[in-house]
N, C-alpha and C positions, 0 to 999 in steps of 0.2 A: 865310566866317563859320562858327563852330562850331555844329553843329546842336543842341547842348544849349541854347545861348543863343537860337537861333532855330528852335524845334521846328516852326513852321508855314511855314517857308520853302519855296517851290515846288520848289527843287532837292532838298531833303530828302525831300519827298513822292514825287517822281519816283523817287528811289533806292529808297525802300521798296517802291514798286509793282513795279519791275524785280526786286527781290529775291524778292518773293512769286511772281512768275511763274516765276522760275528754279527755286524750290523745287517748285512744282507740276509743272513740266516734268520735273524729275529723278524725282519720285515716279511719274509716268506711265511713264517709261522703265523704272524699276525694276519696276513691276507687270507691264508687258509682257514683260519678261525673265523674270520668275517664271512667267508663264503659258506661255511657250514651253518652259521647262524641264519643266513638268508634262506638257504634251502630248507632248514628245519622250520623256519617261520612260514614259508610258502606251503610246506606239507601240512603243517598244523592248521593253517587257514583253510586249505582244501578239505581236510577231514572235518572241520567244524561246519563248513558249508554243506558238505555231503550229508552230515547228520541232520542239519536243519532241513534239507530238502526231503530226506526220508521221513522225518517227523511230519512235515506238512503233507507229504504224499499219503502216508498211512492215515493221518487224521482226516484228510478229505475223503479218501475212499472208504474208510471204516466208520466214520461218524457223520460227516456232512452230506456226502453224495447220496446215501440212501434216503435222506430226509428232504431232498430238493424236488419239488414238483415242476413240471413244464409250465412256463408262464407265457411262452411266445412260440407260435407256430407260423412259419413263413412258407408261402407257396410261390414258386417262381416258374412261370411258363416261359420256356426258351423260344417259343414261337406261338403264333395265334392258334388257339384251340377252342373248340366249342364246348367247353367244360366249365361248370361252376366250381368255384373254390370250395364251396360247402360240400359238394359231392366228393371232391378229392379228400377233404378232411374226414368225411364219414368213412370212405373206403380205407383210409390209412389206419383207422382205429386209435388215433391220437386224441387226447383231451387233456385239459389242465389238471385233472386229478391223477394223471399218470406220473409215476416217479421218473425223473430224468434218467436214472440209472437203469431203469427197466426197458428203455427204448431200444429195440433191435432194428438198426438201420436197414439191414437186408430184408427182414420180415415185412417192414413197412413198405418198402419199394415193391416187393413181390405182391403184396395185397392190392396196391394201387394198379399195377399192371394187369393183374388178373381181373380186376373190375372194369378196366377200360382197354379193350383190345387195340384201340387206335393210338395208344400210348406206346412209343417205341422204347423209351429209356427213362428210368427214374433213379435219381441219386439223392440219398438222404444223409444229412450230416448233423451232428450235435455240436452246438456251440455253447461253451461254458459261459454262465452258469446254468441257464435253464431255457435255451432256445433250440428248436429243431427246424432246420431249413430243408425244404423239398424242392428239387429242381426237376422239371418235366420236359421231355422232348416228345413230339408227336410223330406218328408215322405219316409219310407223304405218299399219296397214291401216284403210281406211275402209269397205270393202265387199269382198265376194267375187263372183266371176262364174264362169260355166261355159263351157268350150270344147268344142264338139262335134267329136269325132274321126271320127264316123261309126259307131263301135262303142260308144263310151261318152262320158260327159261328164266332163271333167277340171276340177276346181275350181282357181281361182287367186285370189290376194289382190292388191289394188292399193291404192296410196296416193293422196293428193290430186293427185299429178303424173301419175297414170295409169300408173305403173311397176309391172310385174309382178315381185314379189319373193318370193313363195311360190307353189309350184306342186305340184299333186297331193297326196300324202300329207304334204308339208311344211307345208301350210296348218294353222295352229294354232288359229285362231278361226273356227268354223263358225256361231256365233250372230250374226254380222254380217249386215246387210242384203245381199240378193242383187241384183246389177244384171244384169238380163236384157234380151234383145232387142238387144244390141250386136253389131256385126260385127267380129271379129278374124280377120285373114288367117292369121296364124301365131302360135304360142305358144312362148315360151321365157323363161327368167329375164332380167330387166332389159329386157324388151320394153316398148314404149310402145303402149298402146291408142290408138285414134284421138283426136286432141286435141279433137274436137267434143264429147266426153263429159266432158272435164276439168272444165267449170264445174259439172256435176252432182256430181262428186266433191268439189269445193271447198265446195259448198253443204252436202253431207252432213257434212263436217268441222265446219262452223260449227254445224249442228244438233247434232252430237255434243258440241261444247264448250259450247253455251249451253242446250241442253235435252236432257240425257242420257236423261230419262224417255221422251220421244217417240221419240228415236233408237232406244232399246232396243225399242220396240214395232214398229218397221218390219220386215217380213219380206222384202219384195221391192219393187224399183223397176223397173218395166217401161218400156223405151224404145220408143215407138211411132213408127217412122219414117213420114214423110209424103211419100213419093216424091221424095226429094231436096230437099224444102222444109222442112228442119228436123225436129223431132220433138216429140211430147207425152210427158208422163211420167204413169204410173199408179203411185200409192203404195198398197201393200197393207200392212195391219197384222195383227199376231198377235192383237190383242184386238177387232177390229172386222170386220164382214162386208161393209161398204161401202168400196170404194177411193176415193181422191181422184184426179181427173184434173187435171193442171196443165200449164202451158206447158213451156218448155225449162229452167226454173230452179225450184229448190226454195226458194221464198221462206219464210223462217222465220215471219214474221207470218201468212202465209196458212195454213201447216201448223198453227200453234197455234190459229188460229180454226176450222179444219176439225175439229180434234180435239175441240173443245168441242161442235160440232154432232154429231159421231159419238158422243160420250158421251151426249148427250141422246137420240139415236135408240136407242142401246143400252139405256139405262135405261127407256125407254118401250116397248120391244119393237117399234119401228117399222122396224128395220133391214131386215127381210125384204121390205119393199115398194119398196126403192130399189136401183137398179143401180149408181149412182155419185154422187159429189158433185163437180160440175164447178166448178173454180176458175180456169179459163183467162181469164175476163174480169175477174178480180180480185174478183168477187162470187160468193158460194156459190149454186149452182143444183143442186137435187136432181133427178136423173133417175129417173123411175119405171121399174120393170121392164115 
């Protein structure tokens, strides 16, 4: 029978169902085919780009890089230092006839630091196509000390790491606190004082950064060794007659509290009655003469 005359005939409904299934199946196959084409295209593009990158990479390193000379050397002082750029350049060993590829950043930095003990850190970086940049940080003196040669005392400056970077007449700042009582077996530029004293130097730098006023008043820090069992510290001031006795560390809060007591003693005229202000227990104890 014609399906127009019998639209609800069961054979007609079955035929329509099969037709819809066929259409859906064809659409799914078509969508899957399009997805594979997109993925294949992306993969092909990625492979082409990778091949191009490798070609450029190997061409540069194998052909161009060995032929490029340095044409620009930049020197950046990260803080004020009394060093001429030409001296840095000479110590670095760099020049415009040197191949860019032959520059060893670590070796350049090491050469500069070896030539200038008062330089704390050097970073060298190469910038394509032919620039070398040098960044320099200097050592900052936190105190000076004296080395007894037997005939005379030689001053030397140290930083927070305990490195000797100024010696004798080269010491520029003599108004820094003097660290006395320390034992140094030999003295030369870039020498390291005993590491047991380094915490004192670190504390001094903290004091300098957080309370410049008190730091500037300190004239001397005496290290009082206790027969191999550590040491105490005596802090002497330019403005007070009474020193502070402390443990092995210069605690900022204790020093600030001690200064308030010393101010009171000074203003009342009682300083002459006391030998020292003992802070070793964490609490201030005035010792009479």
